[in-house]
C-alpha positions in Angstrom: 51.7 26.0 4.3 50.8 22.5 5.2 51.6 19.5 3.0 48.0 19.1 1.9 47.9 22.7 0.8 51.1 22.3 -1.3 49.5 19.3 -3.0 47.0 21.7 -4.6 49.8 23.6 -6.5 49.1 21.3 -9.5 45.9 23.2 -10.0 47.6 26.5 -10.7 47.7 27.5 -14.4 50.9 27.3 -16.4 51.2 29.0 -19.8 53.9 29.4 -22.3 57.3 28.7 -20.7 57.1 30.9 -17.7 58.3 29.6 -14.3 58.2 33.0 -12.6 55.5 31.8 -10.2 58.2 29.7 -8.4 61.4 31.4 -9.5 60.7 35.0 -8.8 59.3 34.1 -5.4 62.5 32.1 -4.5 60.7 28.8 -4.3 62.9 27.3 -7.0 66.5 28.4 -7.9 68.9 27.1 -10.4 72.7 27.4 -10.3 74.4 29.6 -12.9 76.0 28.3 -16.0 79.4 29.5 -17.1 77.9 30.8 -20.3 74.8 33.0 -21.0 72.7 31.7 -23.8 70.8 35.0 -24.0 74.0 37.1 -24.4 75.3 34.7 -27.0 72.0 34.8 -28.9 71.7 38.6 -28.7 75.2 39.1 -30.1 74.5 36.8 -33.1 71.1 38.5 -33.7 72.7 41.9 -34.1 74.8 40.6 -37.0 72.0 38.6 -38.8 69.6 39.5 -41.6 67.2 36.6 -41.3 66.7 34.3 -38.3 64.6 31.5 -36.9 63.9 30.7 -33.2 63.0 27.0 -33.0 60.6 25.9 -30.2 60.0 29.4 -29.0 57.6 28.3 -26.2 55.4 31.3 -25.4 58.0 33.6 -26.9 59.3 34.6 -23.4 63.0 34.4 -24.2 62.9 35.6 -27.8 60.9 38.7 -26.9 63.8 39.9 -24.7 66.4 39.6 -27.5 65.3 42.7 -29.5 66.1 44.4 -31.8 65.4 41.8 -34.5 66.5 41.6 -38.1 64.1 42.4 -40.9 63.1 38.8 -41.3 62.4 36.8 -38.1 60.4 33.6 -37.7 59.7 31.3 -34.7 58.4 27.8 -34.6 56.4 26.1 -31.9 55.0 22.5 -31.7 53.1 22.5 -28.4 49.5 23.6 -29.2 48.8 25.5 -25.9 51.9 27.7 -26.5 51.1 28.7 -30.1 48.5 31.4 -29.3 50.6 32.6 -26.4 53.6 33.0 -28.7 51.6 34.7 -31.4 50.1 37.2 -28.9 53.6 38.1 -27.6 55.7 37.9 -30.7 53.6 39.0 -33.7 53.3 42.6 -32.5 57.1 42.6 -32.5 57.2 41.6 -36.2 57.9 37.9 -35.6 56.0 35.3 -37.7 55.0 32.3 -35.6 54.8 29.0 -37.4 53.2 25.9 -35.9 55.1 22.7 -36.6 54.6 19.0 -36.0 58.0 17.7 -36.8 61.4 19.3 -36.3 62.8 17.1 -39.0 60.4 18.6 -41.6 60.3 22.3 -41.2 58.1 24.4 -43.6 60.9 26.7 -45.0 62.8 26.7 -48.3 66.5 25.7 -48.5 68.9 28.4 -47.3 66.3 30.6 -45.7 68.1 31.8 -42.6 71.6 33.0 -41.7 70.9 32.4 -38.0 69.0 29.6 -36.3 68.4 29.7 -32.5 67.3 26.8 -30.4 66.9 26.7 -26.7 65.7 23.4 -25.2 64.1 22.2 -28.4 64.7 19.0 -30.4 66.4 19.4 -33.8 67.4 17.3 -36.7 71.0 18.4 -37.8 70.3 17.7 -41.5 67.1 19.8 -41.5 68.8 22.7 -39.7 71.6 22.5 -42.3 69.0 22.5 -45.1 67.3 25.7 -44.1 70.5 27.5 -43.1 72.4 29.6 -45.6 76.1 28.8 -46.4 78.1 30.6 -43.8 75.1 30.7 -41.4 75.2 29.9 -37.7 73.3 27.6 -35.4 73.2 28.2 -31.7 71.5 25.7 -29.4 71.3 25.2 -25.6 70.0 21.7 -24.8 68.7 19.9 -21.7 70.7 16.7 -21.4 69.4 13.2 -20.7 70.7 13.2 -17.1 68.6 16.3 -16.2 67.0 16.2 -12.7 67.3 12.4 -12.4 67.1 12.6 -8.6 63.4 13.6 -9.1 62.8 10.3 -10.8 64.7 8.4 -8.2 62.8 10.1 -5.3 59.5 9.3 -6.9 60.5 5.8 -7.9 60.0 6.4 -11.7 62.4 5.2 -14.3 63.8 7.8 -16.6 63.5 7.5 -20.4 66.3 5.1 -21.3 66.6 6.4 -24.8 66.8 10.1 -23.7 69.6 9.3 -21.2 72.0 9.1 -24.1 71.4 12.8 -25.1 74.6 14.6 -24.3 77.1 17.0 -25.8 79.2 14.2 -27.4 76.2 12.8 -29.3 75.0 16.2 -30.3 78.4 17.1 -31.7 78.6 13.9 -33.6 75.3 14.5 -35.3 76.1 18.1 -36.2 79.5 17.1 -37.6 77.9 14.3 -39.6 75.6 16.9 -41.1 78.6 19.0 -42.2 78.7 21.6 -39.4 81.9 23.1 -38.0 81.8 23.3 -34.2 82.8 26.8 -33.1 82.0 26.5 -29.3 80.7 23.8 -27.1 80.4 23.3 -23.3 78.5 21.0 -20.9 77.7 21.5 -17.2 75.6 20.1 -14.4 74.5 23.0 -12.2 72.4 22.4 -9.0 68.6 23.1 -8.9 66.9 23.5 -5.5 63.2 23.4 -4.6 62.4 25.1 -1.3 58.9 23.7 -0.8 57.1 20.6 -2.2 54.5 22.8 -3.9 57.2 24.2 -6.2 58.3 20.7 -7.2 54.7 19.8 -7.9 54.2 22.9 -10.0 57.4 22.2 -11.9 56.4 18.6 -12.7 53.1 19.7 -14.0 54.9 22.1 -16.4 57.4 19.5 -17.7 55.3 16.3 -18.1 58.1 14.4 -19.8 60.1 14.2 -16.6 57.5 12.0 -14.9 54.9 11.0 -17.4 51.3 11.1 -16.2 52.3 12.8 -13.0 49.5 13.4 -10.5 50.3 14.3 -6.9 47.8 11.8 -5.5 49.7 9.0 -7.3 52.9 9.9 -5.5 51.6 11.2 -2.2 53.8 9.0 0.0 57.0 9.8 -1.8 56.1 13.5 -2.1 55.6 13.5 1.7 59.1 12.1 2.1 60.6 14.9 -0.1 58.5 17.4 1.9 60.1 16.1 5.1 63.5 16.3 3.6 62.9 20.0 2.7 61.7 20.6 6.3 64.9 19.1 7.6 67.5 20.5 5.1 65.7 23.6 3.8 65.6 22.4 0.2 65.4 19.4 -2.2 68.4 19.5 -4.5 68.8 17.9 -7.9 71.4 18.2 -10.7 70.5 19.8 -14.0 72.2 18.8 -17.3 72.8 21.5 -19.9 75.1 21.9 -22.9 75.5 24.6 -25.5 76.8 24.5 -29.1 77.5 27.2 -31.6 78.1 25.7 -35.1 78.7 27.1 -38.5 77.6 25.8 -41.9 
């Protein structure tokens, strides 16, 4: 496709947390992590009686982690995702609860023996409050250095406060809240975009990377990235991921 046609990728619909339009077609690929969040979560679910999935998105990941315990809840704070998550998860016995603030969750003290969290903010004290004694918290987070080359290439400063979000700071917060760290790891795998349309689609889906992103506002810089892809075959950035399993 020509550059002008790729610019129209921003018009394609995006629902839930489903990037298959660009991942399953090989237009965007991410390097593997040394751990598997899904495998870790599935193993913990099999030993739990009551669980919560924080920030479930459209329920895409949670729906693949069956069978579930008798009591299973999921929260979601992004309005467009709530109906998507309910449609996918409620037939599976999951209660989807809309939330506005991860620091004030609508559950009684000691409700769950397992709390899962993939790429969702969390307040350690609140996670501890709703977790039973002996319960487990598993989270995989996107660190503050994630995909910074996108910002550099587009001439947009990253969020300075978010830059400090890393494994060390996350562990400090959890330990301050009384958690025991059972496993922790941090890595920076590569992520490649094989056409400029895939990058445009990606930036539409994650508006916090480049706030108020619109292709026409960055046309000149997008064209430079497009030309880099034509020359090298891809545009490469570094992701920032870390995982923590902690016990109360």
